[in-house]
Each structure stands twice: as structure tokens, then as C-alpha cells.
C-alpha positions as CSV (number, residue, x, y, z in Angstrom):
1,M,15.1,123.4,95.5
2,N,18.9,123.4,95.8
3,Q,20.1,125.1,99.0
4,G,23.8,124.8,98.4
5,T,26.3,122.0,99.0
6,F,27.9,120.3,101.9
7,S,30.8,117.9,102.5
8,F,30.7,114.8,104.6
9,V,33.1,112.2,106.0
10,L,32.0,108.9,107.4
11,L,33.4,107.7,110.7
12,Q,34.2,104.1,110.3
13,Y,34.9,101.2,112.7
14,H,37.6,98.9,111.3
15,H,37.4,95.7,113.2
16,S,40.2,94.1,111.3
17,Q,42.8,95.9,109.2
18,I,43.8,92.7,107.5
19,L,40.3,91.6,106.5
20,G,39.2,95.2,105.5
21,E,35.9,94.9,107.3
22,V,34.3,98.3,107.9
23,L,31.1,99.5,109.6
24,N,30.0,103.1,109.3
25,I,29.1,104.4,112.8
26,G,29.1,108.2,112.4
27,L,29.0,111.1,110.0
28,F,30.7,114.5,110.0
29,A,28.9,117.0,107.8
30,Y,30.3,120.4,107.0
31,F,28.1,123.2,105.6
32,P,30.4,125.9,104.1
33,E,27.8,128.6,103.6
34,H,27.0,128.5,107.3
35,H,30.5,127.6,108.6
36,Q,28.8,124.7,110.6
37,L,30.1,121.2,111.4
38,K,27.7,118.6,112.5
39,F,28.4,115.1,113.8
40,L,25.7,112.5,113.6
41,Y,25.7,109.0,115.0
42,P,23.1,106.3,115.9
43,E,21.8,106.3,119.4
44,K,22.4,102.6,119.6
45,L,25.2,100.6,118.1
46,V,23.2,97.4,117.6
47,R,24.7,96.6,114.1
48,L,28.2,96.9,115.5
49,K,27.4,94.7,118.5
50,C,25.8,92.1,116.3
51,A,28.7,92.0,113.9
52,Y,31.4,92.2,116.5
53,P,30.3,91.1,120.0
54,D,33.7,91.9,121.4
55,A,33.6,95.6,120.3
56,Q,34.0,98.0,123.2
57,E,30.6,99.6,122.9
58,K,30.9,101.8,126.0
59,T,34.2,103.2,124.9
60,L,32.9,103.9,121.4
61,K,29.8,105.7,122.7
62,S,32.0,108.0,124.8
63,Y,34.1,108.8,121.7
64,L,30.9,109.5,119.7
65,K,29.4,111.8,122.4
66,H,32.7,113.6,122.7
67,F,32.8,114.2,118.9
68,E,29.3,115.6,119.0
69,T,30.2,117.9,121.8
70,R,33.4,119.0,120.2
71,A,31.7,119.8,116.9
72,G,29.2,122.0,118.7
73,E,32.1,123.8,120.5
74,L,33.9,124.4,117.2
75,C,30.7,125.8,115.6
76,S,30.7,128.6,118.2
77,I,33.9,129.9,116.5
78,P,32.9,130.2,112.8
79,E,36.2,131.7,111.8
80,R,37.8,128.2,112.5
81,F,36.2,127.1,109.2
82,T,37.1,130.0,106.8
83,H,40.2,128.2,105.4
84,F,38.4,125.2,104.0
85,D,39.1,125.5,100.3
86,S,39.5,121.8,99.5
87,N,38.5,118.3,100.6
88,E,42.0,117.8,101.9
89,S,41.9,120.7,104.3
90,L,38.6,119.4,105.7
91,L,40.0,116.0,106.3
92,E,43.2,117.5,107.8
93,F,41.0,119.5,110.1
94,L,39.0,116.5,111.2
95,H,42.3,114.6,111.8
96,A,43.7,117.4,113.9
97,E,40.5,118.1,115.9
98,F,38.9,114.7,116.3
99,L,40.8,111.7,115.3
100,P,44.5,111.4,114.2
101,S,45.2,109.3,111.2
102,D,46.5,105.9,112.4
103,S,45.7,102.3,112.3
104,T,43.2,102.1,115.3
105,A,39.7,100.8,115.0
106,L,38.1,104.3,114.4
107,Q,39.1,105.9,111.1
108,L,37.8,108.6,108.9
109,G,36.7,107.9,105.3
110,T,37.2,110.2,102.3
111,V,35.5,113.5,101.9
112,K,32.5,113.5,99.7
113,K,30.2,116.3,98.5
114,S,26.5,116.4,98.3
115,V,23.7,118.8,97.5
116,S,21.5,120.2,100.3
117,Y,17.8,120.4,99.7
118,T,16.8,122.2,102.9
119,T,18.0,125.1,104.9
120,D,17.5,123.1,108.1
121,L,21.0,121.8,108.9
122,D,19.7,119.3,111.4
123,Q,17.7,117.6,108.6
């Protein structure tokens, strides 16, 4: 049964801007009906380490943990999310609160929408 929609943005690791190589290492999911933002990431970055042995795993893990904590903090203030009326405003919000748009290794993908089939946001 359809339980509404949500928007999501992939957090990507760009090892080389020139080669265009990208690995997805996290996911921001925004649930407009609940004014909730979740950040999900794998416990271990094995794929990243195998592909790029020189990747700064410890630094990346600290960023990912911070993003998870910050998303939780922002959810305690639901009115922060009332102005999201478009994909652009969600992406602007993520750039302002989590990761500025620049040419570093961590970058946000585009906003996509999906249908939620459960009321359990953690699922």
C-alpha cells in the first residue's frame, strides 16, 4: 500500500573529477509528510577501500557520522523543513547544512523521488 512519497539524494565519493569515477557512500532521505530527514550509510566502507586504497577512510567515517548526527538534530526542529516545495530547495538545504557545492571528493547527487510502502521511516 502506498504510504506517500519521499525524496532522496545520494552522497557520492568522486575519486577523480577528470575520470568521472563515482561511488555512492550514503543516502539522504526526506519524508515531507513527517518533516523528517534521514541519513543512511554503510557501517563499513569496504567497496571504497577496495576501489581506492588511498581513500581517507577514517576521515570519511567521521563525516558520515557527523551527517547522521546533524540530520537527527535537524529533525528535532520540524519547522526547518516546511519550505521544501521543490527538489531544488531540498538540494540547496543539504548544501547549506551538510556539504557545500564544490569540487571536493564528497558531493551530492541529484534529488530523486520515490514511493514509500511503509509507515516505518527507518525501513
